[in-house]
N, C-alpha and C positions, 0 to 999 in steps of 0.2 A: 343625520348627524350623530356622532358619538356622544354618549352621555359623559359629562365631565367627571373625572375621577383621578386620584393620584395613586391608585393601586396598580402595580405592574401587571398582575395577572388579568385584571379587568380590562386594562388598556390593550393587552395582547389579544384577548378574546374578541374585543370590539374590532380590532384591525383585521383579524382572521375572518370575522363576519362581514367585512367590507363596510363597516359603519365608520366612515372617515370623518374626522373633524377638519375644519378649515385650516387650523394651525396646531402643530405639536411643538412644544418647547420642552426639550429633554436636557436637563442640566444637573450638575452635581459632581461629587468627588469620585464616585464609583463608575468607571467607564464601561464596565461589562454590560450592565443593564441598559445603558444608553445605546450601546452598539447593538444589543439584541433587538430593541424596538426599531432602531434605524434600519437594520437589515430586513426586519419583517415588513416595514413599510415599503422598502425597495422591492421586495419580492411580491407584494400583495396589490399595491395600488395600480401598477402597470404590468402588462405582459412583456416578455423580452422584445417582441416586435414593436410594441408601443413605446418602449424606452428610447428608441432611436429618434422619435419625434417629440415626445412629451415629457421627457426627463431633463431638468436643468439642475446642475449642481455647482455650487459656489464653495470653493475650498479656500480657507485662509492660507496665504502663502503660494497659491497657484495662480499668479497673475493678479493684477490690480482690478478691483471692481468697486462700485459705490453702492450706497443704499438705493439710489435711483435705478441702478441696473437690476437689483433684486426685485424692486417694486414693479418695474416694467415687465419683468418675466412673469411675476405673479398675476399681472393684469391681462396678459394676452390669453387668447382662447386655445384650448387643446386642438391639436391638428388632426389626430385620428382617434384618440381615446375619449372616454367619458370625462375623465379628469386628467389634469396634468400634475406632475409632482415637481416641486421646487425645493431643493435642499440647500440650506445655508449651514455649513458644517464647521464645527470647532471654532466658534466665534471668540473663544477666550484668547485666541492667537491673533485676532484682528488688530490692526493699528488703530487705537481709539482716537487718534488725532485725525485720521482720514475717514473712519467709518464709525458712526455713532449708532448703536443698536436702536436707540429710541427713535431714530428717524423712520424706522419701520412702522411706528405707531400710526402714521398717516394711512398706510395700507390697512392695518389691522382694524381701524375704525370702520372700514367698509371693504371687507375681504371679498374676493371673487368666489362665487359658489362652485366654480369649476376648477379651483386650484387647491391642492393640499400643500401647505408650506410646512417644512420641517426645519427647526432651528436646534442645533446641538451645541452644548457648551460643556466641555469635559474638564475635570480636575477642580473646578470651582463652581459654586452656585451663584446664580444671578441674584442681585440684591432684591430683598423683599419689598423695597420701596420703589423699584423700577416701574415706570409706566408700561414698559413692554410686558413685564410679568403680569401686571394687573389686567391688561387687555387680553393677553393669551388665556388667562384664567376665565375671563368673561366669555370669550367666543370659542375657545378650543380646549385643548388638553395640555396640562402642565405636569411633568413628572420630574421630581427631584430625586436623583439617585445618590443617597447619602452613603458615605463610607461605613461599612459594617465593622464594628469593633469585635475583637475576639470573644469578649464576654457575652456578646449578643448571639454568637453563632449557634449555641445549643437550641435556641428558640427558632432561628431562621433556617438553619441547614436542612431539617426534614422537609419543609415546604419547598425549598429551593430544589432539592432532589426530585420532588414530585413534578416540578416543571420540566425536568429532564426525562421524566417517564420511569423513574425508579424509586424504590424505598431502600432503607438500610436498617440493619440491626442496630440497637442502641450502642453496642460496643464499636461497631463499624463507624458510626457517626462520630464517636469520641476520637477514634483513630484518624479519621479524615480531618477533624478539627485540629488535632495535635500535629499531624504530618504536613498539612497544607495551610491551615489558617483561613483567613478571609480573602483568599485570592480566588475569586469566582471564575476567572478565565481558566486557571489551572484546574479548579474543581471540575469544571465542565469537560476539560480535556481528559482528566483522569477517569471520569465516568464513561466517556466515549471509549476509552481504552479498556475499561473493565467489561463493558458490554460484549466486547469481542471474545472474552473468556468465559462469560456467564451462561452460554449455551441456551439462550431463551429465557433464563430466569430474570425477574425484575427486582429481586431483593438482594442488595449487596450484603455479603457476610463479612464477619471479622477476618476470616481466612482469605477472602478475595482481596481485602485491603493489604493484609500482611504480605501476600504473595506478589502483588502487582503494583502497589503504590510506593514509590520511593520517598525517603525522608530527605527533602531538599529545601525546605523552607528556611527563612531567616528568623531568628529569635532575638529578643532583647531582654534587659533585666526586669522590665515591668511585667512581661509575660512570665518570667521566672517567679516573680512575687505572686502572681495569680495562681500559678501551679502549686507553689509551696503552701499558699493559704488554703487550698483545697486538698492538700496532701495527695496530689495527683502524681504518683511515683513515675508512671510511664512518661508523662510530659516533662517532668523535672529531669529525667534521664536523657530525653531527646535534647532538651535545652543544654544540659551539661556537655553532651557530645558535640553540639554545635559550638559552644564556647571553647571547647578543647581545640577544635579545628580553626576557630576564628577568635584568637585571644583578645583582639581589640574590641570585639562585640561584648565581651563579658570579663573585663579585667577584674581580678579579685578584689581590689579596693572598692571599685564601683559596685560589685555584687554585694559585698558586706555592708556598705553604706545604705544601699537600697533596702536590703532585708532588715537592717536595724530599724529603719524608718517604719517598715511594715509592722514589725512586732512591737515597736514602741507605740504606734497608733492603735494596735490591737489592745495593748495594756490600758491605754487611755479609754478605749471603747468599753472595757469592762466597768469603768467608773462612770460612764455616761448615764444620765437619767432617762434619755430617750434613745433606745437602741434600734431605731429605724434608720434607713439610709439618710433621710433628711436630718434626723437628729445627730447622726455621726458627722455629717457634713458640717452642720452648724457648730457643734461643740468642739470638734477636733480642728475644723477649718481646712477641709480637704475637698477634692473634686468628687463628682458622682462615681467615676470608675474606682477611685481610691477607696471611697466609702464602701462600695460593694465588695471590694477585695477584703477590706477590714472585717466586714460582717461574715464573709465566707470563712475567714480565718478564725473568727470567734466561735463559729459552729464546729470547727475541726480541732481546735486547741482550747483547753481551759486556761484560766488565769495563771495557775501554777506552771503549766508547761510553757506558756508565753514568757513568763519571767525567766524560766530556765533557758529558753532560746536566746533571750537578750544576753544572758551571761555567756552562752556558747559563742555568740557573735563577738563579744568583747575578747574572748580568749583567742578566737581565730584571727581577729584583727591584729592582735599582738604577734601571733605566730607568723602571719603573712609579712610582718615588718621585721622579722628576725628575732623577735623577743621570745622568751620562754623556750629557748633552744630550738626555735623554728627553722628547720632546714628542708621541710617537705615541699616538693615542686608544686606550683600553683594548681595544675589539673588534679593531682592527687589530694591536695588540700581541699579543693572545691568538692570533690566526691565525698570526702570524709565529712565536710561541713553539712552537705545536704542530707546525708544519712542521719547524722546526729539530730538535725533540726526536725526530721519527720518521725523519729523513733524515740 
């Protein structure tokens, strides 16, 4: 039996070593890692010939079935293989009035040793108080695939690239983060594409990304705040270009309002007695990501520059509304604003 773990790489290695658990509960917001483990189980538990006899899949929306149908399938014996594989997929779309997940607890209290049951739930996590979750943790493997936020990518991206069999230069990692963000399906696709051009190399260079990875991700004003707080000129420019092509995503009033809040909070941060993330959260009254962005900004701007930027934002707010002789088109106004804030 597989040792219980919530670590993606360890679960992957156990499956590859054919150390199967009686049940796998794969759930959470990030579908990419759920799909990776699901496909690995499909490829590993049974051979292609065995799948004809010992693979049973239940899809939400693909015909009606009950919890009794799933339990009956789990309790039957394999026909040709050592184990049978039963997959209950995308349970988040099941009609909760006709199919109650906790009905499966009857089976989980006495699972069949010759069955591998896989339950997947995408886009949402199953409640921590669920009896199903408790039993799956007790007898099998539970993996919660949380959505990765952009500010977490510098820590996670190098290890993610290693799972794909490559490494990357620090600048190349920055560019992948800026161009693609936390879209792991696209990151995997772009790495596959890069491999075709790398001629056997396993390290992705800055030039590889510049030549072969397009800038097509979506951005929002909160990512702009993070980039400006770190004085990341390349990312700020990518966001500006995106806003120019998609004015609704970055309307100038919304941009100015969001950035005013950032620099206002940074100014308050300079007066905080406790300049840790927890201290900033408590004294300013903001969320963890906001507090982290504030601290990033306080490292890159001093109090004098922060106060100057608040004045700049006031001036540009007036210009965007036609005051102070403001006739500059919004895209040009935004470019000028970002330059002044960072210089």
